[in-house]
N, C-alpha and C positions, 0 to 999 in steps of 0.2 A: 710502743716502747716495750722492751723486754724487761720483766721483772727479775728480781734476785732470785726467787724460787724457780723461774724458768731457766735461769743461767745454772743454777745448782743441778737441776735435772739434766741439762745439756752436758755438764762436766761429768756427772756419774755415768750417763749413757755412753759418752766418748771413752771413758776409762774402762767401762765394761767391754766395749767393743774392741779397742785397740790394746788394752793392758797399760802398764806403767809407761810414762813419758815424762819428758822435762816439762816444766812449767811454760817455757817459751814455746815448745812444740804444741802444747795443749791450746794456748792462746791463738796460735796461728791456725789451728784446725777449726776453731770456733769463729767462723767468718762473720756471724751476725753480732758478735759481741766485741767490745773494745777490750784492750789489754787490761785497763783499769777494773772493768767489770769482772773479768775472769780472775784477776788477782784477789779482788774483794771476796768473791764467792769462794775461792780455794781457801783463803784465810778462814772464813766462817765455817767451812766444811770440815777444815782440819781441826778447828777448835771443838767442833761437835764430835769428833772421832769418826766422821763419815769417810773421810780419806786420810792417807798418810802423806806427809810432806817431809821429804829427806834432803838435807843439804848435800850437794855434790861438791863441785869445784867452787871457786870464789863467785858469788852471785848466781849460781845455778842450783836449781832444785828439782828433785824427782817427785812426781806426783803419782800416787797409786791408790787403789782401793784395798782395805785390809782383807785378809783372808777371812772367809766365813768362820764365825766363832772366835776370831782373835780381837783383842783390844787394840785400837789404833792409838798412836802417840797423839796426845792432845796438844803438843807444842813442838817447835823446832829446837833442836839441841845444836848450838853453834859448835862448828868444828874449827880448831886453830891449826896452825902448822906445826905445833909442837907435839912431841910424842905423848906428853901428858893429855892433851886435848883428844888425840886419836884413841888412846887407851881409855879415856872416859867415855867416848862415843862407842867403843867396842863393848864396854860394860853395859851401857844403855840397851844397845842392839841385842846383846846376848840375853839380858833380863827379859826383854819383850819376847824374844824367840822362845824362851822357856815357859811362858805363860799358857 
């Protein structure tokens, strides 16, 4: 049985090898893990700041490793279809970019 630590290692190695990708593409690439195992490990890694989880379109997320020396977001910021939601997300991303 694959442990959570093993899955976390697989995820970080895969992101190091291929770069940012969608959560769905990452889960498809990790053939030895179930989608639920990948989802759980990504959730834990994003809360630790080991990786960045960004919302894209509805129910889609981009997963990436933080740049060396950069602080990762520790939570997902929801995006709404309103201009206020987009402006709020822009503020968060700009603030993170200037750290």
